[in-house]
C-alpha positions as CSV (number, residue, x, y, z in Angstrom):
1,M,23.5,4.1,13.8
2,N,20.0,4.5,11.3
3,N,20.3,8.1,9.2
4,T,16.7,9.2,7.8
5,N,17.7,7.5,4.7
6,D,17.7,3.7,6.4
7,I,14.6,4.4,8.2
8,Q,12.8,5.8,5.0
9,E,14.2,2.7,2.9
10,E,13.0,0.4,5.8
11,L,9.8,1.8,5.9
12,V,9.2,1.6,2.2
13,T,10.3,-2.6,2.3
14,K,7.7,-3.0,5.2
15,V,4.7,-1.4,2.8
16,M,6.3,-3.3,-0.3
17,E,6.3,-6.6,1.5
18,A,2.6,-5.4,2.7
19,L,1.3,-4.8,-1.2
20,D,3.2,-8.3,-2.2
21,S,0.7,-10.0,0.7
22,I,-2.1,-8.6,-0.7
23,R,-1.6,-8.7,-4.9
24,P,-2.7,-12.1,-5.4
25,F,-6.1,-11.4,-4.3
26,L,-5.6,-8.0,-6.1
27,N,-4.5,-10.0,-9.5
28,K,-7.4,-13.0,-9.2
29,D,-10.0,-9.9,-9.7
30,G,-8.1,-8.8,-12.5
31,G,-6.3,-5.8,-10.4
32,D,-2.8,-4.7,-9.2
33,I,-1.4,-2.3,-7.1
34,E,1.8,0.2,-7.4
35,L,3.7,1.5,-4.4
36,V,4.0,5.3,-6.1
37,N,5.9,7.2,-2.8
38,V,6.0,7.2,1.0
39,E,6.2,10.9,2.5
40,D,6.3,11.4,6.2
41,K,3.4,8.9,7.6
42,T,1.5,8.9,4.1
43,V,1.8,5.9,1.3
44,Y,0.6,6.5,-1.9
45,V,-0.6,3.9,-3.9
46,R,-2.6,3.3,-7.0
47,L,-4.8,0.8,-7.8
48,L,-4.8,-0.6,-11.3
49,G,-6.8,-3.0,-13.8
50,H,-9.9,-3.8,-12.9
51,C,-9.0,-2.6,-9.5
52,S,-9.6,1.0,-10.8
53,S,-12.3,1.3,-11.8
54,C,-14.0,-1.1,-9.5
55,G,-17.2,0.1,-7.2
56,I,-16.0,-1.4,-4.1
57,S,-12.4,0.0,-4.9
58,S,-12.9,2.4,-2.1
59,S,-13.7,-0.8,0.6
60,T,-11.0,-2.2,-1.0
61,M,-8.1,0.5,0.0
62,K,-9.8,0.8,3.4
63,L,-10.1,-2.2,4.7
64,G,-7.4,-4.7,2.5
65,V,-4.8,-2.5,1.6
66,E,-4.7,0.1,4.4
67,S,-5.4,-2.2,6.8
68,T,-2.5,-4.5,5.6
69,I,0.1,-1.9,5.2
70,K,-0.9,-0.6,9.0
71,Q,0.0,-4.3,10.3
72,Y,3.5,-4.4,8.6
73,A,4.0,-0.7,9.3
74,P,2.3,0.3,12.4
75,E,4.1,3.9,11.7
76,I,1.9,4.8,8.7
77,D,-1.4,7.2,9.1
78,I,-2.8,7.0,6.2
79,V,-2.5,5.5,2.5
80,V,-3.9,7.3,-0.6
81,N,-5.0,5.8,-3.6
82,I,-4.3,8.2,-6.4
């Protein structure tokens, strides 16, 4: 029987897998990303390195990070860069 902690842990694992899949692309441009928190259906991440000050970081978040996370974890509604 799945309890809330198991479901949350499974969701965090999916999100981490998604981030690991896009990390090489961010690293190539001198950036990185870290998972800050997963709350309900919202993922909080922090862009690091060159990604944090890049002019197209909002596009990277929406088109790259958020879409990839939603592929791995469709139950996620929004991804927020903090």
